C-alpha positions in Angstrom: 0.0 0.0 0.0 1.5 3.3 -1.1 1.9 6.0 1.6 3.2 9.5 2.0 3.4 12.0 4.8 0.6 14.5 5.4 1.0 18.0 6.7 0.4 16.7 10.2 3.1 14.0 9.9 0.7 11.1 9.6 1.0 8.7 6.8 -1.6 9.0 4.0 -2.9 5.6 3.1 -4.9 4.6 0.1 -8.0 2.4 -0.3 -8.1 0.8 -3.8 -11.6 1.1 -5.2 -10.9 -0.3 -8.7 -11.4 2.9 -10.7 -9.1 4.8 -8.4 -7.9 5.3 -4.8 -9.4 7.0 -1.8 -7.0 8.7 0.5 -7.2 8.4 4.3 -5.1 8.6 7.4 -5.5 7.0 10.9 -4.2 7.7 14.3 -4.8 6.9 17.9 -6.0 3.9 19.9 -9.5 3.1 21.1 -12.9 3.0 19.6 -13.0 4.0 15.9 -14.2 7.4 14.5 -14.4 8.0 10.8 -14.4 11.7 9.8 -15.6 12.5 6.3 -15.6 16.0 4.8 -18.2 17.6 2.5 -17.7 18.3 -1.2 -15.1 20.9 -2.2 -13.3 20.3 1.1 -10.4 18.3 2.4 -10.1 15.8 5.2 -8.0 18.4 7.0 -11.3 20.2 7.7 -11.1 18.1 10.9 -7.6 19.4 11.7 -8.8 20.5 15.2 -11.3 17.7 16.0 -9.2 14.8 15.0 -6.2 15.4 17.4 -8.6 16.3 20.2 -10.4 12.9 19.8 -7.1 11.0 19.6 -6.1 12.7 22.8 -9.5 11.6 24.3 -8.7 8.0 23.7 -10.1 7.2 20.2 -8.8 5.9 17.0 -9.5 8.5 14.4 -9.5 8.0 10.6 -10.1 10.9 8.2 -10.7 10.4 4.5 -10.8 12.5 1.4 -13.8 12.3 -1.0 -13.0 10.7 -4.3 -11.7 13.4 -6.6 -10.7 15.6 -3.7 -7.5 16.1 -1.7 -5.1 13.1 -2.0 -7.7 10.9 -3.6 -7.7 10.1 -7.3 -9.8 11.8 -10.0 -10.2 8.7 -12.2 -13.6 7.8 -11.0 -16.7 7.7 -13.2 -19.2 8.5 -10.4 -19.2 11.0 -7.5 -21.7 12.1 -4.9 -23.7 10.7 -2.0 -24.1 7.1 -3.2 -20.5 6.8 -4.4 -19.2 8.2 -1.1 -21.4 5.7 0.8 -19.8 2.9 -1.1 -16.3 4.2 -0.3 -17.2 4.5 3.4 -18.5 1.0 3.4 -15.4 -0.4 1.8 -13.1 1.5 4.2 -15.1 0.3 7.3 -15.1 -3.2 6.0 -11.3 -3.0 6.3 -11.0 -0.9 9.5 -14.0 -2.2 11.4 -17.2 -0.6 12.8 -17.1 3.1 13.6 -19.0 6.2 14.6 -19.2 8.2 11.4 -18.9 12.0 11.5 -20.1 13.3 8.1 -20.2 17.0 7.1 -22.7 18.4 4.5 -23.0 15.9 1.6 -21.2 13.2 3.5 -23.9 13.2 6.1 -26.2 11.9 3.5 -23.6 9.2 2.5 -23.3 8.2 6.2 -27.1 7.8 6.5 -27.0 5.5 3.5 -24.3 3.3 5.1 -26.2 3.2 8.4 -29.3 2.0 6.6 -27.7 -0.5 4.3 -24.8 -1.8 6.5 -25.8 -1.1 10.1 -23.2 -3.6 11.5 -20.5 -1.1 10.3 -22.0 1.9 12.1 -21.9 2.5 15.8 -23.3 6.0 15.7 -23.7 9.0 13.4 -22.7 12.6 13.9 -24.2 14.6 11.1 -22.7 18.1 10.7 -24.5 20.7 8.6 -26.2 17.7 7.0 -27.8 17.3 3.6 -30.0 14.2 4.0 -32.9 15.4 1.7 -33.3 17.6 -1.3 -33.3 21.4 -0.3 -36.8 22.9 -0.1 -38.0 25.2 -2.9 -35.0 24.8 -5.2 -36.1 25.5 -8.7 -34.9 23.7 -11.9 -33.5 27.1 -13.0 -31.5 27.5 -9.7 -30.1 24.0 -10.1 -29.0 24.7 -13.6 -27.4 28.0 -12.6 -25.5 26.3 -9.8 -24.3 23.6 -12.2 -23.1 26.2 -14.7 -21.3 28.2 -12.0 -19.5 25.0 -10.8 -18.4 24.0 -14.3 -14.7 23.4 -14.8 -13.5 26.7 -16.4 -14.4 28.7 -13.3 -15.1 26.2 -10.5 -12.0 27.1 -8.4 -12.7 30.8 -8.7 -16.4 30.5 -7.8 -15.6 28.2 -4.8 -12.9 30.6 -3.7 -15.5 33.4 -3.6 -18.2 31.2 -2.0 -16.1 29.4 0.6 -16.0 32.4 3.1 -19.8 32.7 2.9 -20.1 29.2 4.1 -18.0 30.2 7.1 -20.6 32.7 8.4 -19.7 33.6 12.0 -16.4 32.9 13.5 -13.5 32.3 11.1 -10.8 29.7 12.1 -7.5 31.4 12.9 -5.9 29.7 9.9 -8.7 30.5 7.5 -6.7 32.3 4.9 -4.0 29.5 4.7 -6.7 26.8 4.7 -8.7 28.4 2.0 -5.6 28.7 -0.2 -4.9 25.0 0.4 -8.4 24.1 -0.7 -8.4 26.2 -3.8 -4.8 25.1 -4.8 -6.0 21.5 -4.5 -8.9 22.3 -6.9 -6.6 23.9 -9.4 -4.6 20.7 -10.0 -5.3 18.9 -13.2 -8.5 16.8 -13.1 -9.7 18.0 -9.7 -12.0 20.8 -10.9 -13.7 18.3 -13.1 -14.2 15.9 -10.2 -15.5 18.7 -8.0 -17.9 19.8 -10.7 -19.3 16.3 -11.1 -19.6 16.0 -7.3 -21.8 19.1 -7.2 -24.3 17.3 -9.3 -25.2 14.9 -6.6 -28.6 14.6 -5.0 -29.9 13.4 -1.7 -32.8 11.4 -2.9 -31.5 8.0 -1.7 -30.6 9.3 1.8 -34.0 10.8 2.2 -35.8 7.6 1.0 -34.1 5.4 3.6 -34.0 7.7 6.7 -36.7 5.6 8.3 -34.4 2.5 8.1 -31.7 4.0 10.2 -31.6 2.7 13.7 -28.3 4.0 15.3 -27.6 6.7 17.9 -27.5 10.0 16.1 -26.3 13.5 16.9 -27.2 16.4 14.5 -24.7 19.3 14.8 -25.7 22.6 13.0 -24.1 26.0 12.9 -26.7 28.6 13.9 -25.6 30.7 10.9 -25.3 27.9 8.3 -26.2 29.7 5.0 -27.0 26.5 3.2 -30.4 26.3 5.1 -33.2 28.8 5.2 -33.8 27.9 8.9 -30.8 25.8 10.2 -32.5 25.1 13.6 -35.7 23.8 12.0 -33.7 21.6 9.6 -31.6 20.2 12.3 -34.6 19.4 14.5 -36.4 17.8 11.6 -33.5 15.5 10.9 -33.1 14.6 14.5 -36.8 13.7 14.7 -36.5 11.4 11.7 -33.5 9.6 13.2 -34.7 9.7 16.8 -31.5 11.6 17.7 -30.8 14.9 19.3 -29.5 18.3 18.1 -26.7 20.6 19.1 -26.7 24.1 17.7 -23.3 25.8 17.5 -23.4 29.5 18.0 -21.5 31.9 15.7 -20.8 29.1 13.2 -21.9 28.4 9.6 -21.4 25.2 7.6 -18.2 24.1 9.2 -18.5 24.2 13.0 -15.7 21.6 13.2 -13.2 24.3 12.3 -15.1 27.5 13.2 -15.9 26.5 16.8 -13.7 23.4 17.4 -13.9 23.5 21.2 -17.7 23.5 21.1 -17.7 20.8 18.4 -15.3 18.6 20.3 -17.4 18.9 23.5 -20.6 17.9 21.6 -18.9 14.9 20.1 -17.3 13.8 23.4 -20.7 14.1 25.2 -22.5 12.1 22.5 -19.9 9.3 22.6 -20.0 9.1 26.4 -23.8 8.9 26.3 -23.7 6.2 23.6 -21.1 4.1 25.5 -23.1 4.6 28.7 
């Protein structure tokens, strides 16, 4: 298995998925957590949460989406369902885990929990998309798809990324934003990102009722991806018989915007689950 060092010093490992490889790293000792980022982001979105959970006595794996970060861009499919398959393959190797999924990856985590419940010990859904957004017109979808097309995908994402961080910005935001955009500008990665933006959340929505695992829904109070973040979080929690934690002064990425609050919420949830 090929490996190389990450910025944090951990070794990047690769899961062979036939069409390409999915990158991940793993650290720590104890119960397993798998942290999965949203589209257009990198696994280092969990750069604050991961070491805190390792220090708390957990094994923490973080993975890149296919076509993102250190993963390959040779795949023919992207999105919720493809990501769910990658999570399933990774956990088949590593063992059952609590999955932390941000944004689109929350929908993928729901699919895994419904289809392979023996691999999922719990769900932490962060800024989650588990159903189609309300009142999104065909014209709006088409406009979004055009804006995320290859010629200008990196430039558009560079402009939109700060808006998703409504509220408190991480101390390293400028450096992290540059890392994300530089990653997108590599050959093949804008195309993969563009294809990922075409995903839908139909399958996740259709199988919500099949999920029977402890669930925590974490939502930034200022998440701009939802008209009413609190109502969306509460709706998801009701469907999954879970509970909700709202993070003040945070948008779509509470794991990096308010890492102490996020870490506290995850630790409390895991302690309750183990209890």
